[in-house]
matplotlib code that plots the C-alpha trace (Angstrom):
import matplotlib.pyplot as plt

x = [147.4, 148.2, 147.0, 145.7, 144.0, 141.7, 141.0, 137.9, 139.3, 137.2, 136.9, 138.9, 141.9, 144.9, 145.3, 141.7, 142.3, 145.5, 143.9, 140.8, 143.1, 145.0, 141.8, 140.4, 143.7, 143.4, 139.8, 139.0, 136.3, 135.6, 131.8, 132.1, 131.0, 131.7, 133.0, 131.0, 133.3, 132.0, 134.9, 138.7, 140.5, 144.0, 145.6, 148.2, 149.6, 151.1, 151.3, 154.8, 154.5, 153.4, 156.2, 158.7, 157.4, 157.5, 161.1, 162.1, 160.2, 162.0, 165.4, 164.7, 163.2, 166.2, 168.5, 166.4, 166.3, 170.1, 170.5, 168.0, 167.5, 163.8, 160.9, 158.4, 155.2, 151.6, 149.9, 146.5, 145.7, 142.5, 141.5, 138.7, 136.7, 134.4, 133.4, 132.0, 135.4, 135.3, 131.7, 130.6, 132.1, 131.9, 133.1, 136.7, 136.9, 139.3, 138.2, 140.0, 137.9, 139.7, 138.0, 138.8, 142.1, 141.6, 141.8, 145.2, 146.8, 145.5, 146.8, 150.1, 150.8, 151.4, 152.8, 154.7, 153.4, 150.1, 151.8, 150.8, 153.5, 151.1, 151.1, 152.1, 155.4, 155.8, 155.2, 155.3, 153.1, 151.1, 149.9, 148.9, 148.4, 145.1, 142.5, 140.0, 142.4, 142.7, 138.9, 138.8, 140.5, 138.0, 135.8, 133.1, 131.8, 129.9, 127.1, 128.6, 127.4, 130.3, 133.8, 137.3, 140.9, 144.1, 146.5, 150.1, 153.4, 155.9, 159.7, 159.7, 163.2, 165.0, 162.4, 163.1, 160.5, 158.8, 156.2, 155.3, 154.9, 158.1, 157.9, 161.5, 162.2, 164.1, 167.7, 170.5, 170.4, 166.6, 164.0, 160.7, 159.0, 156.5, 154.3, 154.4, 151.3, 152.4, 150.3, 152.3, 155.4, 153.6, 152.4, 149.7, 148.4, 146.0, 146.8, 150.1, 151.1, 154.1, 155.4, 157.8, 159.3, 160.0, 157.5, 159.4, 159.0, 155.4, 153.3, 149.5, 148.3, 144.9, 141.7, 139.2, 135.6, 133.2, 130.2, 130.1, 127.4, 125.3, 127.1, 127.3, 128.6, 130.6, 133.2, 132.5, 135.8, 134.4, 133.7, 131.1]
y = [124.2, 121.1, 120.1, 122.5, 125.6, 127.7, 131.1, 132.9, 136.5, 139.5, 142.3, 144.6, 142.2, 143.5, 140.1, 140.4, 143.9, 142.9, 140.0, 142.1, 144.8, 142.3, 140.6, 143.9, 145.4, 143.7, 142.5, 142.7, 140.1, 139.3, 139.5, 142.5, 140.6, 142.0, 140.1, 139.7, 138.5, 135.8, 134.7, 135.1, 132.3, 132.3, 128.9, 127.7, 124.2, 122.8, 119.2, 117.6, 117.9, 121.5, 122.5, 120.7, 122.6, 125.8, 125.2, 124.4, 127.4, 129.7, 128.3, 128.6, 132.0, 133.3, 132.0, 133.6, 136.9, 136.9, 136.0, 138.4, 141.2, 141.0, 140.6, 137.7, 138.2, 137.6, 135.6, 133.8, 130.3, 128.4, 124.9, 122.3, 122.0, 119.2, 120.1, 123.1, 123.9, 127.6, 128.3, 128.9, 129.4, 125.6, 124.4, 123.7, 119.9, 119.0, 116.1, 113.3, 113.3, 112.3, 115.0, 117.8, 119.5, 122.4, 120.4, 118.7, 122.1, 123.4, 120.2, 119.7, 122.8, 122.5, 119.3, 119.1, 115.6, 117.2, 119.7, 119.3, 118.9, 120.5, 123.8, 126.9, 127.1, 123.5, 121.5, 124.1, 125.8, 128.6, 131.7, 135.3, 138.7, 139.0, 137.3, 137.3, 135.3, 132.7, 132.7, 131.5, 128.3, 127.6, 124.6, 123.2, 119.6, 119.9, 122.3, 125.3, 128.8, 130.3, 130.3, 130.4, 131.2, 130.7, 133.5, 132.3, 133.9, 133.1, 133.4, 134.5, 136.0, 136.6, 136.2, 135.0, 136.7, 134.7, 135.9, 132.5, 128.9, 127.3, 124.1, 124.4, 125.6, 129.0, 129.2, 129.1, 132.1, 132.6, 131.4, 131.8, 132.4, 135.3, 135.0, 138.2, 140.3, 142.5, 141.0, 142.9, 140.9, 137.7, 137.0, 134.3, 135.8, 138.7, 138.8, 137.9, 134.8, 133.5, 130.0, 128.4, 125.0, 124.1, 123.1, 125.1, 128.3, 128.8, 128.6, 129.0, 130.8, 132.4, 131.0, 133.7, 132.6, 134.8, 135.0, 136.6, 139.3, 139.8, 141.1, 144.9, 147.5, 149.1, 147.4, 147.5, 147.5, 147.3, 144.0, 143.5]
z = [-78.7, -80.7, -84.1, -86.7, -85.3, -87.5, -85.9, -87.1, -87.2, -86.0, -88.6, -86.2, -86.1, -88.0, -89.8, -91.0, -92.2, -94.0, -95.8, -96.8, -98.2, -100.3, -101.4, -102.8, -104.0, -107.5, -107.6, -111.3, -111.8, -115.5, -114.8, -112.6, -109.6, -106.1, -103.1, -100.0, -97.2, -94.9, -92.8, -92.7, -91.0, -89.6, -89.9, -87.3, -88.0, -84.7, -86.0, -86.3, -90.1, -89.9, -87.6, -89.9, -92.9, -91.0, -90.1, -93.7, -95.0, -92.5, -93.4, -97.2, -97.0, -95.1, -97.8, -100.5, -98.7, -98.4, -102.1, -103.5, -100.9, -101.6, -99.1, -99.2, -101.2, -100.2, -103.0, -103.6, -104.7, -105.0, -106.0, -105.7, -102.5, -101.6, -98.1, -96.1, -94.4, -93.3, -94.3, -90.7, -87.3, -86.5, -89.9, -89.0, -89.4, -92.1, -94.2, -96.0, -99.1, -102.3, -104.3, -101.8, -102.6, -100.2, -96.9, -97.8, -98.4, -95.1, -93.4, -95.1, -97.3, -101.0, -102.5, -105.8, -106.4, -107.4, -109.7, -113.3, -116.0, -118.4, -116.6, -118.6, -116.7, -115.9, -112.7, -110.0, -107.4, -108.9, -107.1, -107.9, -106.2, -108.1, -106.0, -108.9, -110.9, -108.1, -107.8, -111.4, -110.4, -107.6, -108.1, -105.8, -105.7, -102.4, -103.4, -101.6, -102.6, -100.8, -102.3, -100.8, -101.6, -99.7, -98.9, -98.7, -97.9, -100.7, -101.0, -104.7, -104.5, -107.8, -110.6, -114.1, -116.3, -119.1, -121.5, -123.1, -122.2, -120.8, -118.8, -117.4, -113.8, -113.4, -114.3, -111.7, -109.5, -109.8, -107.3, -109.2, -112.5, -112.7, -115.8, -117.7, -118.4, -121.3, -124.1, -126.7, -125.6, -126.5, -123.0, -122.7, -119.4, -118.7, -115.0, -113.4, -111.6, -109.8, -109.9, -107.3, -107.7, -104.1, -101.4, -98.8, -100.8, -99.9, -96.7, -96.6, -93.5, -94.2, -95.7, -97.0, -97.4, -99.4, -101.7, -105.1, -105.5, -108.6, -111.8, -111.7, -114.1, -111.3, -109.1, -105.4, -103.6, -100.0, -98.3, -95.6]

ax = plt.figure().add_subplot(projection="3d")
ax.plot(x, y, z, "-o")
ax.set_aspect("equal")
plt.show()
């Protein structure tokens, strides 16, 4: 099929199970709220731009693998959404709303032109293996009760650890910056994040749509 295809995965699908496992692996919500999964979408971008990005990502990730000997990582990212994309089985129409940042990422992947120079580690693309941390960056302007995060595959390669604010990209020979989490070392972060500074270092491929349950004193680590 041509264009951008969003496949609503069945809960028995191995891709659904993988995304769910990653979602709950590090779910430590600050208000002890549990996740109620609604949909997990697999994104295939068959547009010319999507195919070009995929080719560039594959070429770069091969170079990173040869240089570092490390596998790619699966990391989460969330942002502002101003539409119902993914809320229901028929909500797969990508909008062109100026205040929706989720649809452009699904359409075109991540763009460094939107990277903020004021970021803790400079103008890069930020992602994390802690889904609850990514959830903290979700913002809705459409009135959605549901929330969503993107799961991406990232060529993090050789990582240059930092424990404090530093706006510079990684030194020569390194491919990413993982923010440290050891607060005793002066880290400004409670949960880890990874920053890459190239658009071809990251490729979003799954959209997870969910609700947050009521605050609870016990974490519930099983989605529905």
